C-alpha positions as CSV (number, residue, x, y, z in Angstrom):
1,X,-11.4,7.6,24.1
2,X,-13.2,7.4,20.8
3,X,-14.4,4.2,19.2
4,X,-13.7,6.0,15.9
5,X,-10.0,6.3,16.6
6,X,-7.7,6.6,13.6
7,X,-4.1,6.2,12.6
8,X,-3.2,9.4,10.6
9,X,0.1,9.8,8.8
10,X,1.4,13.2,7.7
11,X,4.5,13.3,5.5
12,X,6.7,15.8,3.8
13,X,10.3,16.7,3.1
14,X,12.6,18.3,5.6
15,X,11.5,21.9,6.2
16,X,7.9,21.2,5.4
17,X,6.7,21.8,9.0
18,X,6.2,18.3,10.3
19,X,7.5,18.9,13.8
20,X,5.7,22.3,13.9
21,X,2.4,20.6,13.1
22,X,3.0,17.8,15.5
23,X,3.6,20.3,18.3
24,X,0.5,22.3,17.2
25,X,-1.7,19.2,17.4
26,X,-0.2,18.2,20.7
27,X,-0.9,21.8,22.0
28,X,-4.5,21.9,20.7
29,X,-5.4,18.5,22.2
30,X,-3.8,19.1,25.6
31,X,-5.5,22.6,25.9
32,X,-8.8,20.8,25.5
33,X,-8.0,18.7,28.5
34,X,-7.1,15.5,26.6
35,X,-4.3,13.2,27.7
36,X,-1.7,13.1,24.9
37,X,1.6,11.3,24.7
38,X,4.2,13.0,22.6
39,X,7.0,10.7,21.4
40,X,10.0,11.0,19.1
41,X,13.2,9.5,17.9
42,X,16.5,11.1,16.9
43,X,15.2,14.7,17.3
44,X,17.5,17.7,17.2
45,X,17.0,18.0,20.9
46,X,17.2,14.8,23.0
47,X,14.1,14.2,25.0
48,X,12.0,16.9,23.2
49,X,10.2,17.5,19.9
50,X,11.6,20.7,18.5
51,X,10.7,22.9,15.5
52,X,13.0,25.0,13.5
53,X,10.7,27.9,14.4
54,X,12.1,27.7,18.0
55,X,9.2,26.0,19.8
56,X,9.6,22.6,21.5
57,X,7.9,20.3,24.0
58,X,9.1,17.5,26.3
59,X,8.7,14.1,24.7
60,X,9.2,10.4,25.4
61,X,12.0,8.9,23.4
62,X,11.3,5.9,21.3
63,X,14.2,3.4,21.4
64,X,14.6,0.2,19.2
65,X,13.3,-1.8,22.2
66,X,10.3,0.3,22.9
67,X,6.9,-1.5,22.8
68,X,4.5,1.3,22.0
69,X,1.4,-0.9,22.6
70,X,2.6,-1.7,26.1
71,X,3.4,2.0,26.8
72,X,0.0,3.0,25.6
73,X,-1.8,0.2,27.5
74,X,-0.1,1.3,30.8
75,X,-1.3,4.8,30.3
76,X,-4.8,3.8,29.3
77,X,-5.1,1.7,32.5
78,X,-3.7,4.5,34.6
79,X,-5.5,7.2,36.5
80,X,-5.5,9.8,33.7
81,X,-6.0,7.5,30.8
82,X,-4.8,8.3,27.2
83,X,-6.6,9.9,24.4
84,X,-4.0,10.3,21.7
85,X,-0.4,9.7,20.7
86,X,1.5,12.3,18.6
87,X,4.6,10.7,16.9
88,X,7.4,12.8,15.5
89,X,10.2,11.4,13.3
90,X,8.0,8.4,12.7
91,X,10.1,7.3,9.7
92,X,12.8,6.1,12.1
93,X,10.4,3.7,14.0
94,X,10.7,0.0,13.2
95,X,8.0,-1.7,11.2
96,X,7.1,-3.6,14.4
97,X,6.6,-0.3,16.2
98,X,4.3,0.9,13.4
99,X,2.3,-2.3,13.8
100,X,2.1,-1.5,17.5
101,X,0.7,2.0,16.7
102,X,-2.0,0.4,14.6
103,X,-2.9,-1.9,17.5
104,X,-3.1,1.1,19.8
105,X,-5.8,2.5,17.5
106,X,-7.6,-0.8,17.0
107,X,-7.4,-2.4,20.5
108,X,-7.2,0.7,22.8
109,X,-9.3,3.2,20.7
110,X,-6.5,5.8,21.0
111,X,-5.9,8.2,18.1
112,X,-2.4,8.2,16.6
113,X,-1.0,11.2,14.7
114,X,2.3,10.2,13.0
115,X,4.7,12.7,11.2
116,X,7.7,11.7,9.1
117,X,9.7,11.8,5.9
118,X,8.8,9.7,2.9
119,X,12.2,8.8,1.6
120,X,15.8,8.7,2.9
121,X,18.9,10.3,1.5
122,X,19.1,7.2,-0.7
123,X,15.8,8.1,-2.4
124,X,14.0,5.1,-1.1
125,X,11.1,4.8,1.4
126,X,12.0,4.4,5.0
127,X,10.8,1.0,6.3
128,X,8.7,2.7,8.9
129,X,7.3,5.1,6.4
130,X,6.4,2.2,4.0
131,X,4.5,0.4,6.8
132,X,2.7,3.6,7.7
133,X,1.5,4.2,4.2
134,X,0.2,0.6,4.2
135,X,-1.6,0.8,7.5
136,X,-2.7,4.4,8.0
137,X,-6.4,5.2,7.9
138,X,-5.5,8.7,6.5
139,X,-2.4,9.8,4.6
140,X,-1.8,13.5,4.1
141,X,1.1,15.3,2.4
142,X,2.0,18.6,4.2
143,X,1.4,21.5,1.9
144,X,4.2,23.7,3.0
145,X,6.4,23.4,0.0
146,X,10.2,23.5,0.5
147,X,12.4,24.5,-2.3
148,X,15.6,23.3,-3.9
149,X,18.5,25.7,-4.3
150,X,17.4,26.1,-8.0
151,X,14.0,27.3,-6.9
152,X,12.1,24.2,-8.0
153,X,9.9,22.3,-5.6
154,X,12.0,20.1,-3.4
155,X,11.1,16.4,-3.4
156,X,14.2,14.7,-2.1
157,X,16.4,14.9,1.0
158,X,20.2,14.9,0.2
159,X,22.9,13.9,2.8
160,X,26.1,15.8,2.5
161,X,29.4,14.7,4.0
162,X,32.3,17.2,3.8
163,X,30.0,19.3,1.6
164,X,29.5,16.5,-1.0
165,X,26.3,14.5,-1.5
166,X,26.5,10.9,-0.6
167,X,24.2,8.0,-1.5
168,X,25.6,5.2,0.8
169,X,25.9,4.9,4.6
170,X,23.9,4.3,7.8
171,X,20.2,5.1,7.4
172,X,20.0,6.9,10.7
173,X,22.4,9.7,11.1
174,X,21.5,13.0,12.8
175,X,22.8,16.0,10.9
176,X,22.2,19.8,10.7
177,X,20.3,21.3,7.8
178,X,22.1,24.6,8.4
179,X,25.7,23.5,9.0
180,X,27.7,23.6,5.7
181,X,31.1,23.4,7.2
182,X,33.7,20.9,6.2
183,X,33.9,17.5,8.0
184,X,30.2,17.8,8.9
185,X,27.2,15.6,8.1
186,X,24.4,17.9,6.9
187,X,21.2,17.6,4.9
188,X,19.8,19.7,2.0
189,X,16.6,19.7,0.1
190,X,16.9,19.0,-3.6
191,X,14.5,18.7,-6.6
192,X,14.6,15.3,-8.3
193,X,17.0,16.5,-11.0
194,X,19.6,18.0,-8.7
195,X,19.2,15.0,-6.3
196,X,20.3,12.8,-9.2
197,X,23.0,15.1,-10.5
198,X,25.7,14.1,-8.1
199,X,24.8,10.5,-8.5
200,X,25.2,10.8,-12.3
201,X,28.6,12.5,-11.7
202,X,29.7,9.7,-9.5
203,X,28.7,7.2,-12.2
204,X,30.7,9.0,-14.7
205,X,27.9,10.8,-16.4
206,X,28.0,14.5,-17.4
207,X,24.9,16.6,-17.2
208,X,24.7,19.1,-20.0
209,X,21.9,21.7,-19.9
210,X,20.7,23.3,-23.2
211,X,22.2,26.7,-24.0
212,X,19.6,27.7,-26.6
213,X,16.3,29.0,-25.4
214,X,14.4,26.8,-27.9
215,X,15.7,23.6,-26.4
216,X,13.2,21.6,-24.3
217,X,15.3,18.6,-23.6
218,X,18.2,17.7,-21.4
219,X,21.0,15.9,-23.2
220,X,23.0,13.3,-21.1
221,X,26.4,12.3,-22.4
222,X,27.1,9.0,-20.7
223,X,30.9,8.8,-20.5
224,X,30.7,5.7,-18.3
225,X,29.5,3.6,-21.2
226,X,32.2,4.9,-23.5
227,X,34.9,4.1,-20.8
228,X,33.5,0.6,-20.3
229,X,33.7,0.0,-24.1
230,X,37.2,1.3,-24.2
231,X,38.3,-0.9,-21.4
232,X,37.0,-4.0,-23.1
233,X,38.7,-3.3,-26.4
């Protein structure tokens, strides 16, 4: 164990390679003979960390009742010890569990590598992510850029139900990023503009893109305001 242990947080959108890098770090450390605990929550494969590239590794599942400091302490005091923890899907951990990971670093001198999303389908920081940003010694955005269907850099994760983007619902719902069938919960990457587009439509706003090549602005005709005025007359 190193006295210079750190809590490192790596974040990105879906498809940016978070699980792949988590598995790579786990592999690199274990092949050096270090004792590494791999943990996850709500992964595509229960009991494993899996990458869309097809690689996976057995992992311990984090539940809402898991005390990560106690788990790490038991391993540190065991015969093999503990050198590092690699955490996938860290956005789903509770704020208390993020606090426990910081204590693992500070009290047990065990390195922690956490990987997760920044924002939910609602466009807001996950509680666990927010606490990681506040506590981490190092914060790094993964540089594998995913793309929106329009070709622009994807910055937001959209949840689709029955093929339509939704902005309300349970925060933790496992879905498929490849399944586009009806009656399925799926996720899709969007740029900021197209993440907002369905929201504007639901609010009664019409998005009108410029038709002339010289236009450099996007005109928004807000029909919801007009309707509200008409209703009050």
